[in-house]
C-alpha positions in Angstrom: -146.2 -52.7 -84.6 -144.5 -55.7 -86.0 -146.0 -58.8 -87.4 -149.6 -58.3 -87.3 -151.7 -61.6 -87.7 -148.5 -63.9 -87.3 -150.5 -66.3 -84.9 -153.2 -66.6 -87.4 -153.9 -70.0 -89.2 -151.1 -70.6 -91.9 -152.4 -70.8 -95.4 -155.5 -68.8 -94.7 -154.3 -65.1 -94.0 -155.8 -62.8 -96.6 -154.9 -59.0 -96.9 -156.8 -56.3 -98.8 -155.1 -53.2 -99.5 -157.7 -50.7 -100.2 -161.2 -50.1 -98.6 -163.0 -48.8 -101.6 -165.9 -50.2 -103.4 -164.2 -53.7 -104.2 -161.8 -53.9 -101.3 -164.6 -53.4 -98.8 -166.9 -56.3 -100.5 -163.9 -58.6 -100.7 -163.0 -58.1 -97.2 -166.6 -58.3 -95.7 -167.1 -61.6 -98.3 -164.2 -63.6 -97.1 -164.1 -62.4 -93.2 -165.8 -65.8 -92.2 -163.9 -68.1 -94.4 -160.3 -66.4 -93.6 -158.0 -64.3 -91.4 -158.8 -61.0 -93.1 -156.7 -57.8 -92.5 -158.0 -54.7 -94.2 -155.6 -51.9 -95.0 -156.9 -48.4 -95.7 -155.3 -45.0 -95.0 -159.0 -44.2 -93.7 -161.2 -45.7 -91.1 -164.5 -45.7 -93.4 -165.8 -47.0 -96.8 -167.5 -44.6 -98.9 -170.1 -44.9 -101.6 -168.3 -42.7 -103.9 -171.2 -42.2 -106.7 -173.5 -40.8 -103.9 -171.0 -38.3 -103.1 -172.2 -35.4 -104.9 -175.6 -35.6 -103.3 -174.0 -35.5 -100.0 -172.9 -31.8 -100.9 -176.2 -30.6 -101.3 -177.8 -32.6 -98.6 -175.2 -33.5 -96.0 -177.7 -35.8 -93.9 -177.4 -38.3 -96.8 -173.6 -38.8 -96.1 -174.8 -40.4 -92.9 -175.5 -43.7 -94.9 -173.1 -43.5 -97.6 -170.1 -43.3 -95.0 -169.6 -46.5 -93.4 -167.1 -47.4 -90.5 -165.0 -50.4 -91.9 -165.6 -52.2 -88.4 -169.4 -51.9 -89.0 -169.2 -54.6 -91.9 -165.8 -56.2 -91.1 -166.9 -57.6 -87.8 -164.5 -60.8 -88.0 -161.5 -59.1 -89.3 -158.8 -56.4 -88.5 -158.5 -53.0 -90.0 -155.2 -51.3 -90.3 -155.7 -47.6 -90.7 -152.7 -46.7 -92.3 -151.4 -46.7 -96.3 -149.5 -49.6 -97.6 -145.9 -48.7 -98.4 -144.2 -52.1 -99.3 -145.0 -55.6 -100.5 -142.6 -58.5 -100.2 -143.5 -62.2 -101.3 -144.8 -62.8 -97.9 -145.7 -59.3 -96.2 -147.3 -56.0 -96.6 -145.8 -53.1 -94.7 -147.8 -50.0 -93.8 -146.6 -46.6 -93.3 -147.0 -46.7 -89.5 -144.8 -49.6 -89.2 -147.1 -52.9 -89.4 -145.8 -55.9 -90.9 -148.7 -58.0 -91.8 -148.1 -61.7 -93.4 -150.4 -62.7 -96.1 -151.0 -66.0 -98.2 -153.7 -64.2 -100.6 -153.2 -60.6 -101.4 -156.1 -58.4 -102.9 -155.0 -54.9 -104.1 -157.9 -52.7 -104.4 -156.2 -49.2 -103.9 -158.5 -47.4 -106.9 -157.6 -43.8 -107.4 -155.2 -41.3 -105.5 -157.2 -39.0 -103.2 -156.4 -36.9 -100.2 -159.6 -37.9 -97.8 -160.0 -37.3 -94.1 -158.9 -40.1 -91.9 -162.2 -40.4 -89.8 -165.8 -40.5 -90.9 -166.9 -37.8 -88.5 -164.2 -35.3 -90.5 -165.6 -36.5 -93.9 -169.0 -35.8 -92.5 -168.0 -32.1 -91.2 -166.4 -31.8 -95.0 -169.7 -32.3 -96.6 -171.3 -30.0 -93.9 -169.0 -27.2 -95.0 -169.2 -27.8 -98.7 -173.0 -27.6 -98.6 -172.5 -24.1 -96.6 -170.2 -22.9 -99.1 -173.0 -23.7 -101.9 -175.5 -22.4 -99.8 -174.0 -19.3 -99.4 -172.9 -18.4 -102.9 -174.9 -16.9 -105.5 -172.7 -18.2 -108.5 -171.0 -21.7 -108.5 -168.1 -22.5 -111.1 -167.5 -26.4 -111.7 -164.2 -27.5 -113.4 -164.6 -30.8 -115.3 -167.3 -32.4 -117.3 -166.9 -36.0 -116.3 -169.5 -37.6 -114.5 -168.6 -36.0 -111.3 -168.8 -32.5 -112.7 -172.1 -33.2 -114.5 -173.5 -34.7 -111.4 -172.6 -32.0 -109.3 -173.9 -29.3 -111.8 -177.3 -31.2 -111.7 -177.4 -31.5 -108.0 -176.9 -27.9 -107.4 -179.2 -26.9 -110.4 -182.2 -29.3 -109.0 -181.6 -28.0 -105.1 -180.7 -24.4 -105.9 -182.4 -23.3 -108.7 -181.8 -19.7 -108.1 -177.9 -20.0 -108.2 -175.8 -19.3 -111.5 -174.2 -22.4 -112.3 -171.4 -22.8 -115.0 -169.4 -26.1 -116.1 -166.2 -25.8 -117.9 -164.6 -28.5 -119.5 -161.6 -29.2 -121.7 -163.1 -31.8 -123.7 -165.5 -31.2 -126.7 -168.2 -32.8 -125.3 -169.1 -33.8 -121.8 -168.8 -37.5 -120.3 -166.0 -38.6 -122.4 -166.6 -42.2 -121.0 -169.6 -42.8 -122.8 -171.4 -42.4 -126.3 -171.9 -39.3 -127.8 -175.6 -39.9 -127.5 -175.7 -40.0 -123.7 -173.3 -36.7 -123.7 -175.7 -34.7 -125.8 -178.7 -35.6 -123.5 -176.6 -34.6 -120.7 -175.8 -31.3 -122.4 -179.1 -30.3 -123.0 -180.6 -31.5 -119.8 -178.0 -29.2 -118.0 -178.9 -26.3 -120.5 -182.7 -26.8 -119.9 -181.7 -26.2 -116.1 -180.3 -23.1 -117.1 -176.5 -24.6 -116.3 -173.9 -22.6 -118.5 -171.7 -25.1 -120.3 -168.5 -24.2 -121.9 -166.6 -26.8 -123.7 -162.9 -26.9 -125.5 -161.8 -24.6 -122.6 -159.7 -24.8 -119.5 -159.9 -22.3 -116.5 -156.9 -20.9 -114.6 -158.2 -21.3 -111.0 -155.3 -18.7 -109.9 -156.9 -15.9 -112.0 -159.1 -15.0 -109.3 -157.1 -13.2 -106.6 -158.4 -12.5 -102.9 -161.7 -10.7 -103.2 -162.0 -11.0 -106.9 -164.3 -13.5 -107.8 -163.9 -13.4 -111.6 -161.8 -16.4 -113.4 -160.4 -16.5 -116.9 -160.9 -19.1 -119.0 -158.1 -20.2 -121.8 -160.5 -18.8 -124.4 -160.2 -15.4 -123.0 -163.9 -15.7 -121.2 -164.7 -14.3 -117.6 -166.8 -16.0 -115.3 -167.9 -14.7 -112.0 -168.4 -17.3 -109.4 -168.5 -16.9 -105.5 -167.0 -20.4 -105.1 -165.6 -23.2 -107.3 -165.6 -26.9 -107.3 -162.6 -29.0 -109.0 -164.4 -32.2 -110.6 -161.2 -33.6 -112.7 -160.2 -37.1 -112.6 -157.6 -38.3 -110.0 -154.6 -40.5 -111.0 -154.6 -44.2 -110.2 -152.9 -45.3 -107.1 -150.8 -47.8 -108.2 -147.5 -45.9 -108.7 -146.2 -47.0 -105.2 -146.4 -50.9 -106.6 -143.3 -49.9 -108.9 -141.1 -50.2 -105.6 -142.2 -53.6 -104.4 -142.1 -57.4 -105.8 -145.1 -56.4 -108.0 -143.4 -54.0 -110.4 -143.5 -56.1 -113.3 -147.2 -56.4 -112.9 -147.6 -52.9 -114.1 -148.3 -51.6 -117.5 -147.2 -48.5 -119.2 -150.0 -46.5 -118.2 -149.7 -47.5 -114.5 -152.3 -50.1 -114.8 -152.2 -53.6 -113.0 -151.9 -56.5 -115.4 -154.4 -59.4 -114.5 -155.1 -62.7 -116.0 -158.7 -64.2 -116.7 -158.8 -65.0 -112.8 -157.9 -61.4 -111.9 -154.3 -62.5 -110.6 -151.7 -60.3 -110.9 -149.0 -61.3 -114.1 -147.1 -64.0 -112.8 -148.5 -64.4 -109.3 -150.3 -67.4 -108.2 -151.8 -65.7 -104.9 -152.1 -61.8 -105.6 -155.2 -60.5 -107.0 -156.1 -57.1 -108.3 -159.7 -55.6 -108.6 -161.3 -52.5 -109.3 -160.0 -49.5 -111.3 -156.5 -50.1 -111.4 -156.7 -53.3 -113.5 -156.1 -53.2 -117.1 -158.8 -54.5 -118.4 -160.4 -52.8 -121.2 -163.8 -51.7 -119.7 -165.7 -48.9 -118.2 -164.1 -48.2 -114.7 -167.3 -48.1 -112.5 -168.2 -49.0 -109.0 -170.5 -52.4 -110.0 -167.8 -53.6 -111.9 -165.4 -53.2 -108.8 -168.0 -55.2 -107.1 -168.1 -57.8 -110.0 -164.3 -58.4 -110.0 -164.5 -58.8 -105.9 -166.9 -61.4 -106.3 -164.7 -63.5 -108.7 -161.5 -62.9 -106.6 -163.6 -64.0 -103.4 -164.8 -67.3 -104.9 -161.2 -68.0 -106.4 -159.9 -67.3 -103.0 -162.2 -69.6 -101.5 -161.4 -72.4 -104.0 -157.7 -71.9 -103.5 -157.9 -72.3 -99.9 -160.2 -75.4 -100.0 -158.6 -78.5 -98.7 -161.1 -81.0 -100.1 -159.6 -83.6 -102.6 -161.6 -82.6 -105.5 -160.1 -79.7 -107.3 -162.7 -77.1 -108.0 -162.2 -75.0 -110.9 -161.4 -71.1 -110.7 -163.7 -68.5 -111.8 -162.9 -66.6 -114.8 -164.0 -62.9 -115.0 -165.9 -61.8 -118.3 -166.7 -58.3 -118.9 -170.3 -58.1 -119.2 -172.7 -55.7 -121.4 -171.7 -52.1 -120.2 -174.3 -49.7 -118.5 -173.7 -46.2 -117.6 -176.1 -44.1 -115.5 -175.2 -40.7 -114.7 -177.6 -39.1 -112.0 -179.3 -35.6 -113.0 -180.7 -34.6 -109.7 -183.0 -36.0 -107.4 -185.3 -37.5 -110.2 -183.6 -37.8 -113.7 -180.5 -39.4 -115.0 -179.0 -40.3 -118.4 -178.8 -43.9 -118.9 -176.8 -45.7 -121.5 -177.4 -49.4 -122.1 -176.2 -51.7 -124.9 -178.9 -50.6 -127.3 -180.4 -47.7 -126.0 -179.7 -44.5 -124.5 -182.5 -42.6 -122.5 -182.7 -39.6 -120.2 -185.3 -38.4 -118.0 -187.2 -39.4 -114.8 -187.7 -43.3 -116.3 -184.0 -44.0 -116.2 -183.9 -41.8 -113.1 -186.1 -44.4 -111.0 -183.2 -46.8 -111.3 -180.6 -44.7 -110.1 -181.2 -41.3 -108.8 -183.5 -41.3 -105.9 -181.4 -43.3 -103.7 -178.2 -43.7 -105.7 -178.1 -47.4 -104.9 -177.2 -46.9 -101.4 -179.4 -49.2 -100.0 -178.3 -51.7 -102.5 -174.7 -51.1 -101.4 -175.3 -51.1 -97.6 -177.1 -54.5 -97.9 -174.0 -56.0 -100.1 -172.2 -55.4 -97.2 -174.3 -56.8 -94.6 -176.0 -53.6 -93.1 -179.5 -52.4 -92.9 -180.3 -50.6 -96.1 -182.1 -47.4 -94.4 -180.2 -47.2 -90.9 -178.1 -43.8 -91.0 -175.7 -44.9 -88.7 -172.5 -45.9 -90.2 
């Protein structure tokens, strides 16, 4: 698979590594201005913040799992992980060598995901069946995923006993204490048992025995469990490439105000892997993508008048954690609210229609 895109127009070859929230938007937005290649280990893009709803309503995933080729009509998709980067090329695990003039790194977090959309849909169906057939559910991890999953189950299956165990002193450590307390109170009002400052030994429940032990000596009976803990950044592989000097001590990619990787003129990074001190959220990755798209267009522009590059400036931070189908807890710069009013912003459709529309797709259509 040597030399993909080698016959492309020189100077306009854009390679995007990572087909998540930021990478998909960057590739889609550049496809009619450049020769775009999207490299991703899977064939689809997922609206990740909607994934917990799909576990209690598998048909919801029909709109949240989108084949890359559905929105990238004028680019090519290489379904294989990137394993190396040189000054001129990207190499993938299946042996493809793809030349670039501009490179966008958008690899997010390490997660083992099925390769095809159909496999992922089947996974959601299996998780739904697991929840449905269980009388009690244990959720390990009190970040946004754990809290949202506990809420989805509590609302859709109120008869089930849900226990959430979190090793931290409070839930949702990425937001303020007020929002965390409101989420805690909401979960308790829905009869979810929340255990803080403890971890769970998932191996403590042997075959047939559905009793788990916590680090504090408590026992929890659960017919099934879900692990909702943070995944590591997908940037370690860059340490073996020409971009190794662009990583900081925590494995984050150091970027300048134009979102270019340190000491690089034509290589950008967007999304969670950047070292920008801000919340790591989907809408922020989309903001990064929009800035990088503008800057690549400026750099490709051959007009005599030099246009100005766009700087990225973090805006006011907003966090909305959905609590089932109607409620949510929302943290705005000056106020934190919980209930059905902030729920109107996110919880019903989870921004799925808006995110599909941004990629040129029908907001309501189910086929990805």
